C-alpha positions in Angstrom: 16.6 -20.3 -62.1 17.1 -22.5 -59.1 17.0 -19.4 -56.8 13.6 -18.4 -58.1 12.2 -21.9 -57.4 13.8 -21.9 -53.9 12.3 -18.5 -53.2 8.9 -19.6 -54.3 8.9 -22.7 -52.2 10.1 -20.7 -49.2 7.2 -18.3 -49.6 4.8 -21.2 -49.9 6.3 -22.7 -46.7 5.9 -19.4 -44.9 2.3 -19.0 -46.0 1.5 -22.5 -44.9 3.1 -21.8 -41.5 1.0 -18.6 -41.1 -2.2 -20.5 -41.9 -1.4 -23.3 -39.4 -0.6 -20.7 -36.7 -3.9 -19.0 -37.4 -5.8 -22.3 -37.3 -4.2 -23.2 -33.9 -5.1 -19.8 -32.5 -8.7 -20.1 -33.7 -9.1 -23.6 -32.3 -7.9 -22.4 -28.8 -4.4 -23.9 -28.9 -1.6 -22.2 -27.0 0.6 -20.4 -29.5 4.1 -19.4 -28.6 6.9 -20.4 -26.4 5.8 -22.3 -23.2 5.7 -20.1 -20.2 8.4 -20.6 -17.4 7.7 -23.8 -15.6 5.4 -25.3 -18.2 5.6 -27.5 -21.3 3.2 -28.5 -24.0 0.8 -31.3 -23.4 1.1 -34.6 -25.3 -1.1 -33.2 -28.1 1.0 -30.1 -28.4 -2.0 -27.8 -27.9 -2.0 -26.6 -24.3 0.4 -26.0 -21.5 0.9 -28.2 -18.4 3.3 -27.8 -15.4 6.8 -29.1 -16.2 7.5 -31.7 -13.5 11.2 -30.7 -13.5 10.7 -26.9 -13.2 7.4 -26.5 -11.5 8.5 -27.1 -7.9 11.2 -24.4 -8.3 8.6 -22.0 -9.7 6.3 -22.7 -6.8 9.1 -22.2 -4.3 9.8 -18.8 -5.9 6.2 -17.7 -5.6 6.0 -18.9 -2.0 9.2 -16.9 -1.3 7.7 -13.8 -2.9 4.5 -14.1 -1.0 6.1 -14.7 2.4 8.9 -12.2 2.3 8.1 -9.5 -0.3 4.3 -9.2 -0.4 4.0 -7.9 3.2 6.5 -5.2 2.5 4.9 -4.2 -0.7 1.5 -4.0 1.0 3.0 -1.9 3.8 4.5 0.5 1.3 1.3 0.8 -0.7 -0.2 4.3 -0.3 -3.7 2.9 -0.8 -3.7 0.4 2.1 
């Protein structure tokens, strides 16, 4: 009997979680794992740069732009 009760409460918990996820999406909150170099804001609704990771991410983009983008553009058959 305890198994049935546990199963019912688990289903209720899952349904509540689905409803909360839908509410967050409808209200414009970011839903999912934070993107690389970001973290959730204090309200847990949006993403902001992570002060520990963001400089490394920006260095990586700068490296790509400086060293790889010119080669990609040179190799592009449409340029």
